[in-house]
C-alpha positions, 0 to 999 in steps of 0.5 A: 643114727639118732642125731641127738643121742648117737643111738640106733633106732630101738628094736628090742622088745618091739611089740607085734603090729596090730596088737590091741591097746590092752595087749600092748599095755600088757606087753610093755610090762614084760621084760622085753616091753620094758626094755623097749620102752627104756630104749625109746627113752634113751634114743628119744625116737618116739612120738606122743600123739596124745598126752596119755601115750606118755604114760608107760614111758613115765613108768619105764623112767620111774623104774630106771630111776629106782622108783619101783613102788611109784611105778607099780602104783602108776601101773595099777592106776592105769590098768582099768583103762588099758583096754580102751586107751593107748598108753604107749608111744609110737616108735619113729625111725627118723632123727628126732629134733631136740625138745627146744627145736621149732619149725615154721612150716611142716614138711606137708605145708612146704610140699603144698607150697612147692606143688603150687609152683607151676610153669610161668608162661612169660618165662617159658616164652622167653626160653622158647625165644632163646632156644628156637626163634633166635637161632632161626632168626640168625639163619634167616638173617644169614640167608639175606646177607648171602643174597646181598653179597652174591645173589647168584650163589643163593638157590631157590631151594635153600630159601624154600627149605628155610620157609618149610623149616619156619612152618614146622617151628611155628606149628610146634612152638606157639608160646612166642608170637612176635614172628606173627607181627607183620611189622616185625623184622622176622615177618618182613624177611619171611615175606621177602623170602616167599617172593624170591622163592617163587622167582618174582622180583621184590616190589620196591617197597618190600625191597626197602623194608627187607634192606632196613630189617637186615640193617637193623638186625645187624646193628642190634646184634652184629653179623652172625658168627661175629665175635660180638654176636657169638658172645651174645648167643652163648650167654643167651644159651646159658640162660636158656639152659638153666632149669625152670623153677617149677621143675626144681620145685618138683625135684624138691617134692621128690626129696620131701616125699619120704618124710613125715608130713606132720613134722619139720625136718632137720635136713633142710640144707641137704634137701635143697642141695644141687641136682645130683647125678642120679637125679639128673638121669631121672629128671633131665635136669642139669647135673649140679644145678643149684636150687634158687632161693625162691624155690628153697624158701618153703623147705628152709621154712620147714627147718626144725632147729633151736629158735636162735638158729632159725633166727640166724638163718632167716627162717623166722624173718619177722617178729610176726613170724616169731609169734607164729612159732612161739606156741611150740616152745610155750607148750613145751616150757615145763620141760625146761630145767630138768636135770634128766634129759630123757625126762625133760624130752618126755615131759615136752612131748606130753605137753606138746601132744595133740597140738593143732597144726595151724592154730598158733594160740591153742596153748593156755594155762588151762591146758597146762593145768590139765596136763599137769594133773594127769597121773603119770605127769604127777608121778614124775613131777617131783623130779622137775624144776619149779614151774615158775622158773621155767615160765619166767625163763620162757617169757624172758627168752622171747622178749630178749629174742624179739628185742635183739633180732627185731629191735624196731618191731616191739612185741607183736600181738600174736606173740603177746597172746601166745605168752599171756598164759605163762604170766600167772605161771611165772608169778608176774604181778602184771598181765600181758596186754593184748589187742583189742584194747577195748570191746568193739561194741560197748567201747569198755576199755580192757582191764589190763590197760592200767597195770601195763600203764603202771609198769611203764610209768614206774620204769620210764618216769623221768626218762627221755621217753616221758619227755619226748612223748610229753607224757604226764606219768603222774597223771597216769599213776593217779588214774591207776591208783583210782582204778579209772579205766574210762579215765585212762581211755579218755587220756589216750583219746585226748592225746590222739586229738580224736574226740569220739575216738575209741581204743578199740578201732581208732588207729591214732588212739591205739597208738597212744595206748601203745605209747603209754603202756609200751605194749608189754615191754616195760612189764617184761623188763620190770618183772621178767628181768629182760636184758638183750645180749647186745645191751639196750644201746645195741637195740637202740641202734637196731631200731634206728636202722629199722626206722630209716630203712628204705623199704619201711612204711610210715607205720613201721617207721613210727613203730621203730621210732617208738622202740628207739626211744624205749631202748635209748631210755634204758641206756645209761647216760654214757651209752646214750651219748654214744648212741646219739653220736652214732645216730648223728653219724648215720644220719649224715650218710643218709640220702638228703630226702631220708635225712630231711624226713627224720630231722624233726623227730631227731631234733625233739629226741635231742631236746628230750635227751638234754 
């Protein structure tokens, strides 16, 4: 069943395999062919690998809508090229994800990561120690304890059998080498055993070493068969019985094998479930064994689902990864707002067709215009929404998601570059700023700096953001009015205290550019009506948590503090007071060293808020 529509896979009117492009075109215009196309439209179970493969589906949609004249006109426009171009889609059998679904990795990429999981020598050596050498050491220790208790009751034959067993184990199990160390307890007991098997008395020094080895082994683990010793060995046996990670990775590879390697999967949870009875019989893995998180991770990253689902499940763990998956939704943004779900899915498929697997920034405004100008896309355009509305909604959605889920990260450069092509389509008067901020060789500042700085000045003038950073927004606006790009670059250098620095490569100067422009957040708030679900107070709390996180690097702490100031500046006076009280409460709970580290910035923040 199709998980989106509940319909069966389309089979009516399916053309014969091996048919030529011209034959396929002619077939799709017959009653059976049109029925086949309409069944694909209804189920969504088709693949458009190139934009032209959406053409006949557009014909079928027009006919279904009652636009026979428009459909006929489109067919005549396509007919001259039917012998050399495939205008029909490819049917697929598996479940089809929703048009707004994205994935971080394809099934093929996840499989490649799993295939690189090899056996870890240290882990396998530990497994050998627990399953082979620890039981043998218990036998060896028990032999010497029996000798201590009653030397006459222990035969030379039993000692010889123990030595022979050791040689067999040493030849077959070579990962552990501790027993080869002459100073180890095991080696000492084996040397003593060799002497007793020959009937010789132990030399005094060796006899002392044997007594010391026996005593230390009993003191460390208890006497064999004692309650303490039994508990230890039972726990070690349980650990040794756990399946190796590379064996579980191989199991997941078997599960992924039937799937399309060029797509994500909607079945990530099923694919990473416990070992089934059938799999246990085939692989020797323990039945119901759980797959650990480190092995599940690549498959979880291939989950195809709406963006917020991926964020909530942790499949998109950072703002940088959000930038990687953004292009999938950016490319399909023209499909948003369609009243007809089938047409929206078709338009999304056409715009997303031919996307390179690992090139996140392939989409551009030129790509959008090229697809929109195709005859079949023009034919269905009257039933679509205003393109500016969809572009603006996509910009707003990504900015809000970034603020909500990664409040201390800001808008990463990769995401800004992915969204920059939407700005003119959305009708925003200010472009999105992307790094580098200046030409690396000439040092000429980026022309987008001044519009971004103007948006920040108009939004944040008179706020605590301006007071905390000591920004003279009046001066910034004068530079904007004069169109003085070089003057703005000099201002950033001056604020950074780095004479001769450049916005292209100097980290301190680049940070001042980010401070003065807010790196697109002010632009999106002013012109795309960004408003996070939890409010700006919730975003400020999240940014503070990111700033004081134990694992945060100094750079990430600096970014998070800048975002905290931005979010807090957009709060109303009452909300600011509540957030500052919350920050004081959280600071009091921090370790003394962490609290001391933010004492200075927090004091300046209080002054700026006053």
